[in-house]
Backbone as a ProteinNet text record, in pm:
[ID]
protein_1_A
[PRIMARY]
MEHKNFESALKALEEIVAKLEGGTLPLEEALGLFEEGIKLSSFCNEKLTEAERKVEILLKDQSGRLVPAEFRSEN
[TERTIARY]
84.3	0	88.7	131.4	214.8	133.5	58.4	-18.7	42.4	71.4	138.8	42.4	-83.6	-177.4	-316.9	-398.2	-534	-616.3	-606.9	-690.4	-664	-536.1	-506.1	-547.1	-531.9	-573.5	-725.1	-796.7	-942.8	-992.6	-929.9	-968.8	-946.8	-832.7	-804.1	-904.9	-939.9	-1038.1	-1174.2	-1213.4	-1341.3	-1341.9	-1229.2	-1219.1	-1230.9	-1169	-1177.2	-1321.1	-1387.6	-1526.6	-1613.5	-1594.2	-1672.6	-1649.7	-1525.4	-1494.3	-1558.6	-1549.3	-1607.1	-1759.4	-1819.1	-1965.1	-2014.3	-1925.7	-1963.6	-1998.3	-1933.3	-1967.3	-1922.1	-1833.6	-1792.5	-1648.5	-1581.6	-1441.1	-1427.6	-1321.8	-1292.9	-1262.6	-1286.9	-1273.1	-1135.2	-1029.6	-893.9	-866.4	-910.3	-890.9	-972.8	-1094.9	-1180.1	-1118.1	-1064.1	-999.6	-876.9	-798.7	-682.2	-721.1	-825.3	-873.6	-930.3	-1000.9	-1055.6	-944	-837.8	-723.4	-659.4	-641.6	-585.9	-679.3	-809.3	-907.5	-900.9	-879.3	-866.1	-743.7	-633.6	-511	-533.9	-599.7	-628.7	-720.7	-819.4	-911.8	-837.5	-745.8	-666	-579.6	-518	-435.2	-519.8	-637.2	-725.4	-769.9	-804.6	-847	-734.4	-612.5	-497.4	-478	-491.5	-475.8	-585.4	-708.3	-817.4	-796.3	-746	-717.4	-608.9	-505.5	-399.7	-456.7	-542.9	-603.6	-689.2	-763.8	-847.4	-761.7	-649.2	-559.5	-505.5	-471.4	-419.8	-525.7	-649.7	-758.7	-780.1	-776.5	-793.6	-685.1	-562.4	-452.3	-478.6	-526.9	-553.6	-668.8	-757.6	-874.6	-856.4	-739.9	-717.5	-685.1	-734.5	-701.1	-567	-527.7	-396.2	-381.6	-491.3	-483.8	-495.1	-507.5	-512.2	-651.6	-754.2	-892.6	-937.9	-1016.4	-1073.5	-1178.6	-1171.9	-1266.1	-1349.8	-1482.7	-1567.4	-1550.7	-1543.6	-1531.1	-1622.6	-1684	-1772.3	-1690	-1728	-1659.2	-1713.3	-1622	-1662.2	-1594.7	-1675	-1623.2	-1585.4	-1478.3	-1435.1	-1506	-1599.7	-1674.6	-1782
-117.8	0	124	165.2	284.6	393.7	466.5	577.2	706	793.1	916.9	1030.9	1012.2	1121.8	1067.9	1157.8	1124.3	1068.2	1131.6	1093.1	950.1	911.5	775.1	672.4	707.1	615.5	599.6	708.5	702.4	620.2	638.1	560.4	411.3	375.9	235.3	181.3	261.8	219.4	195.8	283.7	266.6	137.5	105.4	-17.6	-140.6	-134.6	-246	-265.1	-156	-164.1	-228	-188.1	-244.2	-395.1	-438.1	-581.2	-656.9	-601	-667.8	-672.7	-568.1	-566.5	-666.4	-704	-802.8	-937.1	-968.7	-1090.1	-1220.2	-1214	-1337.9	-1377.8	-1305.2	-1333.2	-1448.4	-1526.9	-1627.1	-1556.9	-1625.9	-1567.2	-1507.2	-1578	-1528.1	-1398.9	-1394.8	-1274.2	-1158.2	-1186.3	-1082.7	-1027.2	-1114.5	-1069	-983.6	-1022.7	-944.3	-806.1	-800.9	-672.3	-587.2	-652.5	-579.2	-516.2	-591.4	-539.5	-420.9	-434.2	-322.6	-202	-226.6	-118.6	-43.5	-116.8	-52.7	38.7	-8.3	73.1	198.2	180.8	295.2	395.1	343.1	428.7	511	448.3	519.2	626.5	594.2	690.3	810.8	785.1	893.9	978.8	914.1	987.1	1076.5	1025.6	1103.9	1227.5	1208.5	1320.9	1425.3	1379.9	1474.1	1550.6	1482.6	1548.7	1654	1622.5	1720	1842.4	1818.8	1929.8	2015.6	1950.8	2024.7	2112.8	2060.4	2140	2261	2241.8	2353.3	2461.6	2419.5	2515.7	2591.7	2520.4	2587.7	2692.1	2659.4	2755.2	2879.1	2859.1	2971.8	3058.4	3000.9	3075.2	3136.7	3120.2	3177.9	3326.4	3403.5	3545.8	3564.8	3687.8	3716.9	3666.8	3652.4	3603.5	3451.4	3386	3240.7	3181.7	3265.8	3215.3	3183.9	3077.2	3045.8	3148.8	3197.7	3297.8	3234	3230	3171.3	3248.6	3173.3	3235.8	3161.9	3236.7	3177.3	3110.6	2990.2	2919.7	2971.4	3011.5	3060.7	2977.3	2911.5	2830.2	2921.2	2884.9	2966.5	2928.6	2837.2	2793.7	2890
0	0	0	-114.1	-128.6	-196.6	-118.7	-174.1	-124.1	-217.9	-182.8	-158.7	-197.2	-175.7	-144	-94.4	-52.3	-167.8	-282.5	-396.1	-441.9	-452.1	-497.7	-392.4	-265.1	-158.8	-157.7	-175.3	-176.8	-295.2	-411.1	-529.5	-504.6	-446.7	-416.2	-315.6	-216.5	-116.7	-182	-271	-342.3	-424.5	-487.3	-565.6	-475.3	-358.9	-263.6	-217.2	-184.6	-139.8	-247	-371.8	-482	-493.5	-480.7	-488.1	-372.3	-252	-135.1	-143.8	-196.2	-210.2	-312.8	-406.2	-506.4	-444.7	-334.2	-261.2	-323.5	-422.1	-489	-460.5	-372.5	-343.5	-244.3	-259.8	-157.4	-24.9	84.2	216.4	239.9	207.7	232	154.8	30.2	-50.2	5.1	47	104.2	232.9	316.6	439.9	410.9	310.5	271.9	221.9	140	89.3	202.3	294.2	407.8	489.7	513.9	589.5	517.8	386.7	309.3	313.4	308.8	316.5	448	556.9	688.1	689.1	632.3	626.7	541.8	428.6	341.7	410.9	481.5	554.6	660	730.1	830.6	766	652.6	579.6	538	480.7	436.3	554.8	665.2	783.8	835.5	834.3	877.9	789.1	657.7	564.9	585.7	610.6	635.2	765.8	866.9	993.9	976.1	899.1	870.3	799.7	701.8	627.7	720.6	809.7	904	995.1	1041.9	1127	1051.3	925.2	845.5	828.4	803.8	787.9	918	1031.9	1160.2	1182.7	1147.4	1163.2	1078.8	959.1	870	919	1000.3	1046.9	1185.2	1245.6	1378.3	1366	1463.2	1464.4	1535.6	1554.1	1612.4	1754.9	1826	1963.8	1971.2	1856.4	1853.7	1860.3	1865.5	1867.7	1725.7	1713.2	1582.2	1547.4	1427.5	1379.5	1270.2	1289.9	1185.4	1055.2	946.8	815.4	719	634.1	534.8	426.1	389.8	281.7	150.7	65	-67.1	-173	-251.8	-360.2	-475.8	-544.3	-657.9	-785.5	-778.3	-898.2	-933.7
[MASK]
+++++++++++++++++++++++++++++++++++++++++++++++++++++++++++++++++++++++++++

């Protein structure tokens, strides 16, 4: 499981979920995929937590308090 970014890990996780939902895998293969899926899920969660911390830092005022800010999409 060598994923360098959130997007590739999420795509791999989605593929694993699709295979497991198919219900036709042998037990050993399904367990192996499930284990890999758990690792990918942890990796994605870690990346999301990092992103959340960065956003919080960007939203802090000079005294360190979080300041609510409206999200504006550039679309």
